[in-house]
C-alpha positions in Angstrom: -47.5 38.0 18.1 -46.8 41.0 20.4 -43.4 41.6 21.6 -42.6 40.8 25.2 -42.4 44.1 27.3 -38.9 45.1 28.3 -38.5 44.7 32.1 -37.0 47.6 34.1 -33.4 46.4 34.6 -30.8 47.8 37.1 -27.2 47.1 36.2 -24.6 47.4 38.9 -21.1 46.0 39.8 -21.4 42.5 41.4 -19.6 41.5 44.5 -18.9 38.3 46.4 -22.3 38.4 48.0 -23.8 38.1 44.5 -22.0 34.9 43.5 -25.1 32.6 44.2 -26.8 34.7 41.6 -24.0 34.9 39.2 -22.6 31.3 39.3 -25.7 29.9 37.4 -25.6 32.5 34.7 -21.9 31.7 34.2 -22.7 28.0 34.0 -25.1 28.9 30.9 -21.7 29.9 29.1 -20.2 26.4 29.4 -23.2 24.5 28.2 -25.1 21.6 29.6 -23.3 18.8 31.5 -20.4 21.0 32.7 -19.8 21.4 36.4 -20.3 25.1 37.4 -17.5 27.0 39.2 -17.3 26.4 42.9 -18.3 29.4 45.1 -15.0 29.6 46.9 -13.1 29.5 43.6 -15.4 32.2 42.1 -14.8 34.3 45.1 -11.1 34.0 44.8 -11.3 35.0 41.1 -13.6 37.8 41.7 -11.1 39.1 44.4 -8.3 38.7 41.9 -10.3 40.7 39.4 -10.8 43.4 41.8 -7.0 43.9 42.0 -6.9 44.9 38.3 -7.1 48.6 37.7 -10.3 48.4 35.9 -11.9 44.9 35.7 -15.4 44.3 37.0 -18.2 41.9 36.8 -21.7 43.6 36.4 -25.1 42.1 37.2 -28.4 43.0 35.7 -31.5 42.7 38.0 -35.2 42.9 37.2 -38.0 42.4 39.6 -35.6 41.2 42.3 -34.0 38.5 40.1 -30.6 38.3 38.5 -31.3 38.3 34.7 -27.8 38.8 33.2 -24.2 39.3 33.6 -21.2 40.6 31.8 -17.5 41.3 32.7 -15.6 44.4 31.3 -11.9 44.9 31.3 -10.7 48.3 30.4 -7.2 48.0 29.4 -4.5 50.6 29.1 -2.9 50.8 25.7 0.1 52.3 24.3 -1.4 52.6 20.7 -4.0 55.0 19.6 -2.4 57.8 21.5 -2.8 56.0 24.7 -6.6 55.5 24.4 -7.7 52.4 26.4 -9.7 49.5 25.0 -12.7 47.9 26.5 -13.1 44.1 26.3 -16.3 42.4 27.1 -16.5 38.7 28.2 -18.9 36.3 30.0 -22.2 37.9 28.6 -25.0 35.7 29.8 -28.8 36.3 30.1 -31.0 34.0 32.1 -32.8 31.5 29.7 -36.2 32.5 30.9 -35.5 36.2 30.3 -33.9 36.0 26.8 -35.5 38.0 23.9 -36.6 40.9 26.4 -33.9 43.4 25.5 -31.7 42.5 28.5 -28.6 41.7 26.5 -29.1 44.9 24.6 -29.2 46.7 28.0 -26.0 45.1 29.1 -24.2 46.0 26.0 -25.3 49.6 26.0 -24.3 49.8 29.6 -20.8 48.4 28.6 -20.6 51.0 25.8 -21.4 53.6 28.2 -18.7 52.5 30.6 -16.2 52.5 27.8 -17.2 55.9 26.6 -16.8 57.4 30.2 -13.4 55.8 30.4 -12.3 57.2 27.1 -11.9 53.9 25.2 -11.5 54.1 21.5 -13.2 50.8 21.0 -15.1 48.0 22.7 -14.2 44.5 21.6 -15.7 41.1 22.1 -15.4 37.6 20.5 -18.0 35.2 19.7 -17.8 31.6 18.7 -18.2 31.3 14.9 -21.1 28.9 15.3 -23.3 31.4 17.2 -25.1 33.1 14.3 -27.8 34.4 16.5 -25.4 36.1 18.7 -23.6 37.6 15.7 -26.8 39.1 14.4 -27.5 40.5 17.9 -24.0 42.3 18.0 -24.6 43.5 14.3 -27.9 45.0 15.5 -26.1 46.9 18.3 -23.6 48.4 15.7 -20.6 46.2 16.4 -18.6 45.6 13.2 -17.1 42.4 12.2 -13.4 43.2 12.4 -10.5 40.9 11.4 -10.2 37.4 12.7 -10.1 36.0 16.1 -7.4 33.3 16.7 -7.4 31.0 19.7 -5.0 28.4 20.9 -6.5 25.9 23.2 -4.1 25.6 26.2 
């Protein structure tokens, strides 16, 4: 079977006007049966994110459609001679567009943003049960490093 061609993707910083496109992609992260974030609440959170020195939501578009998102926080750091750290969250690709290289393009974009900002590493966490996601991150050169600990609050 031939591989699907990779669509031409444009990745840019998302704004409040993009929330109708972003909210359904965010809902994919929470799984079926969960209530998506309300637009007003999402707008308030996006505005709060904008108040951070370097915290952005990125949206990927192909053929006029929103096909993926991720958030990137570039955090100042006292260790590693003051080199910042990049932290990726909320990686989501529209179900119909999975397997087309969009996730790879999102992560390569995040790596580029971090290199530009002088980050010494880009980190993310992934649920232990998501073996497909782990294989994907492995394929991009991410290394499994330590353990991730979570306290449900």
